C-alpha positions, 0 to 999 in steps of 0.5 A: 231085153229088160231095156226094151220092156222098160221102153215099151212100158214108159211109152205106154204110160206116156200115151195113157197120160196124154189121153187122161190129160186131154179128158180132164180138159174136155167140158162135161156140159156144152154151153150149147145145151143151156135151156132155150126156154130160159134164154128166150124168157129173158127178153121182155117187151113193153106191155100196158093195161090194168088187170084184176087177179082172178085168184090169190096168186104168187107174184114172182121175182121173174117169169116161171114158177120156179122163181122166188115168190115176192108176195101173194096178191089177193083175189080181186086186187087191181094191178098195172102191167108194164112188161110181158115175156114168154117162158116156154108156152106161157106168157108172163106179165110184169106188174106193179102191186102193193108198191112192188114189181114182180111177174105173174102168169097172164092167165091168172089175170082178167082185164079191168074195166076202164073208169071212163068206159060207158057201162050202161046206156043210161050213163052214156045217154047222160054224158051226151045229154049233158054235152048237148045241153052245153051247146052255145057256151063260148070257147075259152082256153083253159075253161072248165065251167059254163062261163066258158070251156076249152075242149078237155074242160068240156068233156071232163065237165060232161063226164063228171056231171054223170058220175064218171071220172075223167082227167083234165087235159087232152093228153091225159084223157088220151092216155087213160083211154083205149082205142076202139075201132067201132065207136059207140055213142059217148066215146071220146073222139081225138084229133091231131095237129090242130093248134099244135103237133100231135094229139091236140083236141077232143070231143064226144061222139054222138052217133051218125058220124057226128061229135059235140065239142068245144072248139072254134068260138063255142060248143057245138055239133060237127060232122066228122066229114067236116073239111077241117076236122075230118082230115085231123081225126085221130081215133075213137077211145073209151 
């Protein structure tokens, strides 16, 4: 009888030990329960643009207000965005500010006016008037003066004479401006695949589907319906 009781007791203890050991092996939290919000926020995409801070704002180590603040950027500070990503329902931008990179909530920013954008009809009229006054000046590759202009030297000269900064080359002028679907007088007009592949020529839109530029043998007005320039049109930008 004692032997039977001992055997039953030992079996019960062995069975209990098996259950206990199995329980110790089981994870308390499944990896599948990780925050979907956190995982999705790790995926960033390229973003470009210049913005101004609406308020004094924290620039953080990563997207999300729980992340460490790297610095407080002051209201009115101009910043450049390089990436964006979602954090839940929020959109965050990675920005460069005061020599540092960090993340900021997109709603704390407003778009900055581009430096070559026509802000007044007077300024726009001035650029076009200057460009029109240069008609007849010979085309000169690398030219930036009234002794002779190339295409980007021509546009730079017309803008600078009206207090508007524009960089020197066709490619840099293209890079510092943004495409517009509906052109205004004074916008830049870009062309591709002229003397080289890709963006290769620029002029100034003067309305009525025409532009003024330095190309061919001299500075002149040309229609965008022109058999040569029409097919090579790329975009309007400001």
